C-alpha positions in Angstrom: 113.6 113.5 93.2 117.2 113.4 92.4 119.2 116.4 91.7 119.6 117.2 88.1 120.9 120.0 85.7 118.1 122.8 85.0 119.2 124.8 82.2 116.2 127.5 82.8 117.8 128.0 86.1 121.6 128.4 85.0 121.0 132.1 84.4 119.3 132.7 87.7 121.9 131.9 90.3 122.0 135.1 91.0 119.3 137.4 91.0 119.3 140.9 92.7 116.0 142.5 93.7 116.7 146.0 93.1 113.8 148.4 93.5 113.4 151.5 91.2 113.1 154.6 92.6 109.6 155.2 93.8 107.4 156.2 96.9 106.9 152.8 98.2 103.4 152.8 97.7 103.5 150.7 94.6 105.4 147.5 93.4 106.6 148.0 90.4 106.3 145.1 87.1 110.1 144.9 87.4 110.3 144.0 91.2 107.1 141.3 91.0 109.0 139.7 88.5 112.0 139.3 89.8 110.5 138.2 93.1 108.6 135.7 91.2 112.2 134.6 89.3 113.7 133.9 93.1 110.5 132.5 94.4 110.4 129.9 91.2 114.1 129.0 91.8 113.9 128.2 95.6 110.8 126.3 94.7 112.6 124.0 92.0 115.5 123.6 94.1 113.5 122.8 96.8 111.5 120.0 94.5 114.5 118.7 92.5 116.7 118.1 95.5 117.0 115.0 97.9 117.7 115.3 101.6 121.1 114.9 100.7 122.1 117.2 97.9 125.0 116.8 95.7 127.7 119.2 95.4 126.1 120.6 92.5 123.0 121.5 94.2 125.0 122.9 97.1 126.7 125.2 94.7 123.6 126.4 93.1 122.1 127.3 96.8 125.2 129.3 97.6 124.4 131.5 94.6 120.7 132.5 95.0 120.7 135.6 96.7 117.9 137.9 97.7 118.7 141.9 98.1 115.8 144.7 97.6 115.3 148.2 99.1 112.4 147.7 101.3 111.6 151.4 101.4 110.6 151.1 97.6 108.6 148.0 98.0 104.9 148.6 98.7 103.8 147.9 102.1 101.6 145.5 101.3 104.1 143.3 99.5 106.8 143.7 102.2 105.6 140.8 104.8 105.7 138.6 101.6 109.5 139.5 100.5 110.5 139.0 104.0 109.1 135.6 104.0 110.8 134.7 101.0 114.2 136.1 102.7 113.8 134.2 105.9 112.9 130.8 103.7 116.1 131.1 101.7 118.2 131.9 105.0 116.4 128.8 106.5 117.5 126.8 103.5 120.8 127.8 103.7 121.1 127.0 107.4 119.8 123.6 107.1 122.1 122.5 103.9 124.9 124.7 103.9 126.2 124.9 107.6 128.3 122.0 108.0 128.3 121.0 104.3 131.9 120.6 102.5 133.2 123.6 101.3 132.9 124.0 97.2 135.9 122.9 95.7 137.1 124.4 92.2 139.5 122.9 89.7 143.0 123.3 90.3 142.4 122.7 93.8 141.2 126.2 95.2 138.0 126.1 97.5 135.3 128.9 97.2 134.5 130.8 99.7 132.2 133.3 97.4 131.7 133.5 93.9 129.4 136.7 92.7 129.3 138.1 89.4 127.3 141.3 90.9 127.0 141.6 94.4 124.7 145.0 95.3 126.9 146.6 98.3 124.9 149.2 100.7 126.9 148.5 103.6 130.2 146.2 104.5 129.7 142.8 104.0 131.7 140.3 105.6 132.8 136.5 104.6 134.3 134.4 107.3 136.4 131.3 107.0 138.7 129.3 109.3 142.2 129.0 107.8 145.3 127.2 108.7 149.1 128.5 108.8 150.4 128.3 105.4 146.9 128.6 103.5 147.0 130.6 100.6 143.8 133.1 100.5 142.7 134.8 97.1 140.8 137.3 96.7 139.5 139.5 93.7 136.9 142.1 93.2 135.9 144.5 90.2 133.5 147.4 90.2 132.9 150.5 88.4 133.1 152.3 91.8 136.4 152.3 94.2 135.4 149.0 96.9 137.5 148.7 100.1 138.3 145.1 101.2 139.9 144.2 104.4 141.6 141.0 105.7 140.4 140.5 109.8 142.0 137.9 112.2 138.9 137.4 114.2 140.3 135.6 117.1 143.1 138.4 117.5 140.5 141.0 116.9 143.0 142.8 114.3 142.6 144.1 110.8 145.9 142.4 108.5 145.4 144.0 105.7 143.1 146.7 103.5 143.2 147.5 99.8 141.0 149.9 97.8 140.3 150.5 94.1 138.1 149.5 91.1 140.0 146.5 90.9 141.6 144.6 93.6 143.4 141.5 93.2 145.5 139.9 96.1 147.1 136.4 97.4 147.9 136.2 101.0 149.7 133.2 103.0 148.2 133.0 106.0 150.2 133.1 109.2 148.4 131.6 111.9 145.3 129.5 112.3 142.7 131.6 113.0 138.9 132.2 111.9 139.4 135.2 109.7 136.8 137.5 108.0 137.0 139.2 104.6 135.2 142.2 104.9 133.8 144.1 101.5 132.5 147.8 101.5 130.8 150.3 99.5 132.1 154.0 98.7 128.8 154.8 97.4 125.5 154.4 98.7 124.9 151.4 96.4 127.2 149.7 94.4 127.9 146.5 92.4 131.0 144.5 92.7 132.3 141.2 91.3 133.9 139.1 93.8 135.5 136.0 94.3 137.1 134.7 97.3 138.9 131.2 97.7 141.6 129.3 99.4 144.2 126.8 98.9 145.2 124.3 101.5 147.3 121.4 102.3 144.7 120.6 105.1 141.5 118.6 104.1 139.1 119.8 106.8 138.6 123.4 107.4 135.9 123.9 110.0 132.8 125.6 108.8 132.1 129.2 110.9 128.9 129.7 112.5 127.8 133.4 112.7 125.6 135.1 115.1 124.7 138.6 116.4 124.7 139.8 120.6 123.7 143.1 122.1 126.9 145.1 121.9 128.1 148.8 123.1 129.4 151.4 121.4 133.6 150.7 121.0 133.0 146.9 120.8 135.1 145.2 117.8 132.9 145.3 114.6 129.7 146.8 116.5 127.4 148.6 114.3 125.1 151.1 115.6 121.5 152.0 114.3 118.7 154.3 115.4 115.9 152.9 117.4 112.9 153.6 119.2 112.9 153.4 123.2 109.1 153.4 124.7 108.1 153.0 128.0 104.4 152.9 129.7 103.4 156.2 131.5 100.6 154.5 133.8 101.6 151.3 135.4 98.0 150.4 133.8 95.4 151.6 132.1 93.5 154.5 133.2 89.4 153.8 133.2 87.1 156.6 133.0 83.3 156.7 133.2 81.7 159.6 131.8 77.8 159.9 132.5 75.5 160.5 130.0 74.5 164.5 130.5 71.0 163.8 131.8 72.3 161.6 134.4 75.4 164.0 135.3 72.6 166.3 136.5 72.1 164.1 139.5 75.6 162.2 139.9 78.9 161.8 138.2 80.7 163.8 135.6 80.4 163.9 131.7 84.2 165.5 131.7 87.2 164.2 132.9 90.8 165.5 132.7 93.8 163.0 133.2 97.2 164.4 133.7 99.9 162.6 131.4 103.8 163.0 132.9 106.1 163.7 130.1 109.4 161.8 130.9 112.5 163.4 130.1 113.9 163.2 126.5 110.2 162.1 125.3 110.1 163.2 121.8 106.4 161.8 121.3 103.6 160.1 123.6 101.9 157.3 121.9 98.0 156.8 123.1 95.7 154.0 122.6 92.2 155.1 123.3 89.0 152.5 123.6 85.9 154.0 123.6 82.9 151.6 124.3 79.1 151.7 125.4 80.0 149.3 128.3 82.4 148.7 131.0 83.5 145.2 129.9 87.0 144.7 129.9 88.7 143.4 126.5 91.6 141.0 126.5 93.6 144.0 124.9 93.2 146.4 127.6 96.8 146.9 129.2 98.8 145.2 126.1 99.6 148.6 124.5 103.3 148.6 125.3 103.9 145.0 124.5 102.3 145.2 121.2 104.1 148.3 119.9 107.2 146.5 120.8 106.2 143.4 118.7 104.9 145.3 115.6 108.4 147.4 116.1 110.3 144.4 116.2 108.3 143.2 113.0 108.8 146.2 111.0 112.2 148.0 111.8 113.7 145.6 109.2 111.9 147.5 106.7 114.5 150.7 106.9 111.7 153.3 107.5 112.1 156.6 109.0 111.4 156.6 112.5 108.7 159.1 112.1 108.1 162.1 109.6 109.8 165.4 111.1 107.2 168.2 109.5 104.4 167.2 111.6 104.8 163.8 112.3 102.4 162.7 110.3 103.9 160.8 107.4 101.5 157.9 106.0 104.7 155.5 105.6 106.7 156.2 108.8 107.4 153.5 111.0 105.2 155.2 114.0 102.5 155.5 112.0 102.7 151.3 110.9 103.0 150.2 114.3 100.2 152.6 115.2 98.1 151.0 112.9 98.9 147.7 113.8 97.9 147.9 117.4 94.9 150.0 116.7 92.2 149.0 119.4 88.7 147.1 118.8 86.2 149.9 117.6 82.5 150.3 118.3 80.3 152.6 116.0 78.0 153.7 118.7 80.6 154.6 121.0 82.6 158.2 121.1 83.6 161.4 122.9 85.0 164.4 122.8 88.6 164.5 123.1 90.9 167.8 123.9 94.8 168.2 124.5 95.4 170.9 127.2 99.0 172.5 127.7 97.7 174.7 130.7 96.7 173.1 133.8 94.4 176.0 134.9 92.9 175.9 131.1 92.4 172.1 131.6 90.8 172.8 135.4 88.5 175.7 134.0 87.1 173.9 131.3 86.8 170.2 133.3 84.9 172.4 136.1 82.7 174.0 133.8 83.4 177.5 135.5 84.4 179.8 132.3 82.9 180.1 128.8 84.7 178.7 125.5 86.5 182.1 125.0 88.4 182.2 128.7 90.3 178.5 128.0 92.4 177.3 125.1 93.1 174.0 123.6 95.4 172.4 121.2 93.3 172.7 118.2 95.8 170.2 116.2 96.0 167.6 118.3 92.2 167.6 120.1 89.2 165.3 118.5 85.6 165.9 118.3 83.6 163.1 118.1 86.4 160.5 117.9 86.0 156.7 118.1 88.4 154.2 119.6 91.9 155.0 117.8 95.6 155.5 118.5 97.4 158.6 118.3 100.7 160.6 119.1 101.2 163.8 120.7 104.3 166.0 120.4 104.6 167.8 123.7 106.3 170.9 123.4 109.9 171.6 124.2 110.5 171.6 128.4 106.6 170.8 128.8 106.5 168.4 132.0 102.6 167.4 131.7 99.9 167.3 129.2 96.2 167.4 130.1 93.9 165.2 128.1 90.1 165.9 128.4 87.4 163.9 127.9 83.9 164.7 127.2 80.4 162.8 126.6 78.1 164.5 124.6 75.6 161.9 124.7 72.3 163.0 126.6 71.2 159.8 128.2 73.9 157.0 127.7 77.2 156.6 129.5 80.5 156.2 128.2 83.3 154.2 129.1 87.1 154.9 128.0 90.6 153.1 128.6 93.4 155.3 127.8 96.9 153.7 127.9 100.2 156.0 127.2 103.7 155.0 126.1 106.5 157.6 125.9 108.7 157.4 122.9 112.2 158.3 122.9 115.0 157.7 120.0 118.0 155.8 121.1 121.2 154.5 119.6 121.5 150.5 119.5 124.4 148.7 119.0 125.2 145.1 117.5 128.2 142.9 117.6 128.7 140.1 115.2 130.0 136.9 116.7 131.7 134.1 115.0 132.7 130.7 116.1 133.6 127.1 114.8 130.5 125.2 114.0 131.3 122.0 115.9 128.6 119.7 114.2 
């Protein structure tokens, strides 16, 4: 369909999804309405725009913005918010990369024009400028806002301004990729922003953005806390527990597995699959990879890694990825699961040489009658080994267990943005 003017969408050029304060368990009606408005706007743009959009259509697409606080969106709704954002990014990558810049009356070429930009972290606008070009910028905010002009090719900050209102015009000394960086001074801050340039040159290359893994001290590098996982076993530990009647003649109905605690480990994540038959499942041995996949999927939501107090918060990132990677469960397969901190206690329990009063186990982290599950163990400070005890209480039937354990530690990772000329 040919592109045409849509009055109903004119007021929706910019809608930022700002969640009301909440627990993240329920998405508010306001958030849902804002989500639907952005979705309707994208649908209408796609339906009424041809494969070669007009400048008016491209101008509208530039101004569609999706921003939201994921911690205040219900967990069940977060995937669709993320999918809508990726859909919008895909449209912009398809139609705006390589497209001619927007030109306003008076000969100024727009870089950005946003009435209410919600800033939670520094935001950069790249542009390729020639020597002699004039860059104009204007920012207005209720709080002090900071702006910087960076020569990316030279890796140098040329100018820095701050204030509730900032209005500047700069003559560019050298052709290069430049970045206008806008930074908030509050945790969440609305800012009106207009960036444009005037030039005697007709063709300004588009600037392509990407990210790469960096290190501390790299130019424009940003840091984030992330999870580092490492498999404790080279392969799953398979345990066969005989029924107690059979164990009187051969085998054992109790077993201890020693888990070495790697240095700097903050928690041990385990996957426990319990079955009444010894058939191997396709998921056996994949716990570390599935953890990493789930972590990559969910870390964008900005959840806390885990709850510091007791480590059992429902909305923590660790609990979310453990829920994603839960092993298959058989209703009639179960065992007792004990956590021992002392080797001597574990051995006495396994050998059955002492009564219950003569050994101790960690009641908080042990489970009786557990079925297949995932979980987390918090080793004591300085503890080098954790001893896991498994017991088959059933009289006649054998129980088979597959155990996988991954050590978890926090680490700081760095990413560096890269900018280059799009030669398409």
